[in-house]
C-alpha positions in Angstrom: 27.6 237.5 205.2 25.5 238.1 201.8 29.0 238.1 199.6 29.7 234.0 201.2 26.0 233.6 200.2 25.9 234.6 196.8 29.6 232.8 196.4 28.0 229.7 197.3 24.7 230.5 195.4 27.5 230.7 192.1 29.4 227.6 193.3 26.1 225.7 193.4 24.7 226.8 189.7 28.7 226.1 188.4 28.8 223.1 189.9 24.9 222.4 188.1 25.9 223.5 184.6 28.6 220.9 185.3 26.7 217.9 185.3 24.7 219.3 182.4 27.2 219.6 180.3 28.3 216.0 180.8 24.5 214.6 181.0 22.9 214.4 177.3 20.3 212.1 177.8 16.8 213.9 179.7 16.3 211.8 182.3 19.4 212.1 183.5 20.1 215.7 183.1 16.6 215.2 185.5 18.1 213.0 188.2 21.4 215.2 188.3 19.4 218.7 188.8 17.1 216.5 191.5 19.8 215.7 193.6 20.1 219.5 194.2 17.2 219.2 196.2 17.8 215.4 197.7 21.7 215.0 197.8 21.5 212.0 200.2 19.3 210.0 198.2 18.6 206.3 196.4 16.7 205.8 193.1 13.6 204.7 194.1 13.1 208.2 195.6 14.2 209.4 192.4 12.3 207.3 190.1 8.9 208.5 192.0 10.0 211.9 192.4 10.5 212.3 188.8 8.1 209.7 187.7 10.5 207.6 185.9 11.0 203.6 185.9 13.5 202.9 188.6 15.7 200.9 186.7 16.1 204.2 184.6 16.7 206.1 188.1 19.2 203.5 188.9 21.0 203.7 185.5 21.0 207.6 185.7 22.2 207.4 189.2 24.9 204.9 188.1 26.2 207.0 185.2 26.6 210.3 187.0 28.6 208.1 190.0 30.7 206.7 187.3 31.1 210.5 185.8 32.6 211.3 189.3 29.2 213.8 189.8 28.0 211.7 192.5 29.4 208.9 195.3 27.7 205.7 195.3 27.9 204.1 198.2 28.9 200.1 197.4 27.7 199.0 200.5 24.6 198.8 199.6 23.2 196.9 196.4 19.8 197.0 197.1 19.3 200.3 198.2 22.4 201.7 197.1 22.6 205.4 198.8 23.8 208.2 196.2 25.5 211.4 197.1 25.8 214.3 196.2 29.1 215.6 198.2 30.5 218.6 196.1 26.8 220.8 196.8 27.3 219.4 200.4 30.8 220.7 200.8 29.6 224.7 199.5 26.9 224.5 201.7 28.6 223.1 204.8 
């Protein structure tokens, strides 16, 4: 059981590093790491928790989605939901 948990933690760490390599802007890096504590998120929550403007959060989430790191639910425009499915798969 501990081996399985260690494997999952290692996989999550590798996923985090993968995103950090792709993100050069500090806000984008913070947003990426935030999705590890809130894998189903919206821009307003990111902005509130990181104390950044909502516009910055929205742009960062969109950029991470375009890079293939997050999945954007395109059915909603106003409060578009972003999901870190790779992280969710690791811990399922």
